[in-house]
C-alpha positions as CSV (number, residue, x, y, z in Angstrom):
1,M,121.1,92.9,117.1
2,A,118.6,94.2,114.5
3,D,119.8,96.5,111.8
4,N,118.0,99.3,110.1
5,A,116.6,97.1,107.3
6,D,115.0,94.7,109.9
7,F,113.6,97.7,111.8
8,A,112.1,99.2,108.6
9,T,110.7,95.8,107.5
10,D,109.0,95.4,110.9
11,L,107.6,98.9,110.7
12,V,106.2,98.4,107.2
13,Q,104.7,95.0,108.1
14,R,102.9,96.5,111.2
15,H,101.5,99.3,109.0
16,V,100.3,96.8,106.4
17,D,98.7,94.6,109.1
18,T,96.8,97.4,110.7
19,T,95.7,98.9,107.4
20,V,94.5,95.7,105.9
21,A,92.9,94.5,109.1
22,N,90.7,97.6,109.3
23,R,89.4,97.4,105.8
24,P,86.2,95.6,105.0
25,I,86.5,92.8,102.4
26,R,83.8,92.8,99.9
27,T,82.8,89.7,98.0
28,G,79.8,88.4,96.1
29,V,76.6,90.2,96.9
30,D,78.4,93.1,98.7
31,M,80.3,93.9,95.5
32,A,77.2,93.8,93.3
33,R,75.5,96.5,95.5
34,A,78.6,98.5,96.5
35,E,77.9,102.2,97.1
36,C,80.3,105.0,97.7
37,E,80.6,105.7,101.4
38,E,81.1,109.4,100.8
39,C,78.3,110.3,98.3
40,G,76.1,107.1,98.2
41,D,76.3,106.7,94.5
42,A,77.0,103.3,93.0
43,I,80.6,102.4,92.5
44,P,81.0,101.5,88.8
45,A,81.6,97.8,88.1
46,A,84.9,98.5,86.3
47,R,86.2,100.2,89.5
48,R,85.0,97.3,91.7
49,E,86.8,94.8,89.4
50,A,90.0,96.8,89.3
51,A,90.0,97.7,93.0
52,P,87.6,95.4,95.0
53,W,88.6,97.1,98.2
54,A,87.5,100.5,97.0
55,S,84.9,102.1,99.3
56,T,84.4,105.3,97.3
57,C,83.6,106.2,93.7
58,I,86.3,107.7,91.5
59,D,85.2,111.3,92.0
60,C,85.2,111.0,95.8
61,Q,88.5,109.2,95.7
62,E,90.1,112.1,93.7
63,I,88.7,114.6,96.3
64,Q,90.2,112.5,99.2
65,E,93.6,112.4,97.4
66,R,93.6,116.1,96.7
67,K,92.8,116.8,100.4
68,R,95.7,114.6,101.4
69,R,98.0,116.5,99.1
70,H,96.4,119.8,100.0
71,V,95.7,120.6,96.4
72,W,92.5,122.5,95.9
């Protein structure tokens, strides 16, 4: 019989699997020309190096995070 820890582990793993599977992976040429999917501006090289999975510039990411927290 599964205990709560097993259930939580399975739940987290399913979440990680679906989240990672739905994100595009950028490498090589894609990273060199990465543009923000919100505003279309270039994503700075430092951000792309620090977070290669990032699909938005820092400004748009901050806006998204504020919306999630409902802080305006």
